[in-house]
C-alpha positions as a Python dict, from the first residue, in 0.01 Angstrom:
ca = {
    (1, 'M'): (0, 0, 0),
    (2, 'L'): (134, 317, -120),
    (3, 'K'): (132, 546, 221),
    (4, 'L'): (160, 913, 136),
    (5, 'E'): (224, 1129, 452),
    (6, 'F'): (97, 1511, 411),
    (7, 'T'): (170, 1835, 587),
    (8, 'K'): (-86, 2063, 645),
    (9, 'S'): (-55, 2265, 431),
    (10, 'E'): (10, 1995, 151),
    (11, 'V'): (-338, 1850, 265),
    (12, 'E'): (-523, 2205, 199),
    (13, 'E'): (-373, 2241, -100),
    (14, 'I'): (-478, 1902, -214),
    (15, 'K'): (-828, 1959, -74),
    (16, 'S'): (-837, 2309, -296),
    (17, 'K'): (-770, 2148, -620),
    (18, 'I'): (-1015, 1850, -625),
    (19, 'Y'): (-1380, 1794, -574),
    (20, 'L'): (-1420, 1533, -319),
    (21, 'S'): (-1826, 1400, -244),
    (22, 'E'): (-1881, 1465, 145),
    (23, 'I'): (-1816, 1114, 216),
    (24, 'Q'): (-1486, 1133, 5),
    (25, 'E'): (-1405, 1389, 204),
    (26, 'R'): (-1506, 1246, 570),
    (27, 'I'): (-1278, 932, 445),
    (28, 'F'): (-963, 1153, 368),
    (29, 'E'): (-974, 1292, 686),
    (30, 'Y'): (-1024, 919, 863),
    (31, 'R'): (-749, 802, 627),
    (32, 'L'): (-510, 1116, 773),
    (33, 'K'): (-579, 1011, 1112),
    (34, 'E'): (-538, 637, 1022),
    (35, 'Y'): (-847, 536, 1094),
    (36, 'S'): (-912, 120, 1001),
    (37, 'I'): (-1139, 32, 647),
    (38, 'T'): (-1341, -192, 944),
    (39, 'K'): (-1370, 145, 1145),
    (40, 'M'): (-1429, 407, 848),
    (41, 'A'): (-1737, 173, 747),
    (42, 'M'): (-1866, 113, 1085),
    (43, 'L'): (-1836, 528, 1114),
    (44, 'E'): (-2065, 556, 765),
    (45, 'N'): (-2240, 283, 838),
    (46, 'V'): (-2161, 136, 473),
    (47, 'S'): (-2018, -171, 336),
    (48, 'E'): (-1611, -180, 361),
    (49, 'S'): (-1670, -230, 8),
    (50, 'T'): (-1797, 94, -25),
    (51, 'I'): (-1492, 231, 173),
    (52, 'Y'): (-1266, 80, -89),
    (53, 'R'): (-1430, 184, -412),
    (54, 'E'): (-1469, 558, -261),
    (55, 'L'): (-1096, 571, -104),
    (56, 'K'): (-987, 487, -429),
    (57, 'K'): (-1178, 731, -596),
    (58, 'V'): (-994, 974, -391),
    (59, 'K'): (-645, 849, -440),
    (60, 'R'): (-716, 878, -815),
    (61, 'K'): (-805, 1196, -725),
    (62, 'I'): (-475, 1311, -567),
    (63, 'M'): (-245, 1117, -816),
    (64, 'K'): (-395, 1315, -1083),
    (65, 'V'): (-291, 1676, -871),
    (66, 'I'): (49, 1505, -819),
    (67, 'W'): (96, 1419, -1158),
    (68, 'N'): (-18, 1753, -1274),
    (69, 'F'): (198, 1907, -1048),
    (70, 'L'): (517, 1746, -1160),
    (71, 'E'): (431, 1753, -1543),
    (72, 'R'): (433, 2145, -1485),
    (73, 'K'): (801, 2110, -1335),
    (74, 'K'): (924, 1902, -1607),
    (75, 'T'): (1039, 1681, -1337),
    (76, 'I'): (1149, 1341, -1359),
    (77, 'L'): (821, 1164, -1349),
    (78, 'P'): (882, 775, -1214),
    (79, 'L'): (642, 464, -1389),
    (80, 'F'): (679, 229, -1148),
    (81, 'F'): (476, 10, -1339),
    (82, 'V'): (694, -52, -1557),
    (83, 'G'): (1039, -4, -1388),
    (84, 'K'): (1144, 301, -1583),
    (85, 'Y'): (1194, 645, -1577),
    (86, 'Y'): (1018, 911, -1771),
    (87, 'Q'): (1090, 1284, -1843),
    (88, 'K'): (842, 1500, -1983),
    (89, 'G'): (860, 1490, -2371),
    (90, 'D'): (1073, 1141, -2374),
    (91, 'T'): (953, 877, -2641),
    (92, 'T'): (1162, 605, -2521),
}
């Protein structure tokens, strides 16, 4: 599992750049507090599958913000799924 640790200012910046539904906002806050999936499901009165599904949507939105930030900075972007690095403009 990929675990990212954010500062308060980074969390606020991410939240300002993405739209989260009400449940996604709460799940994001729970995750920052390191609540378990089971505890989140109990608090929200939904199944663990729903928590996993919503958490996946939140992660996708956060990764999109991070990816866009890195692209604007023309930083080397790691492509972990292929085990190589891609620099914007590379075709290899």
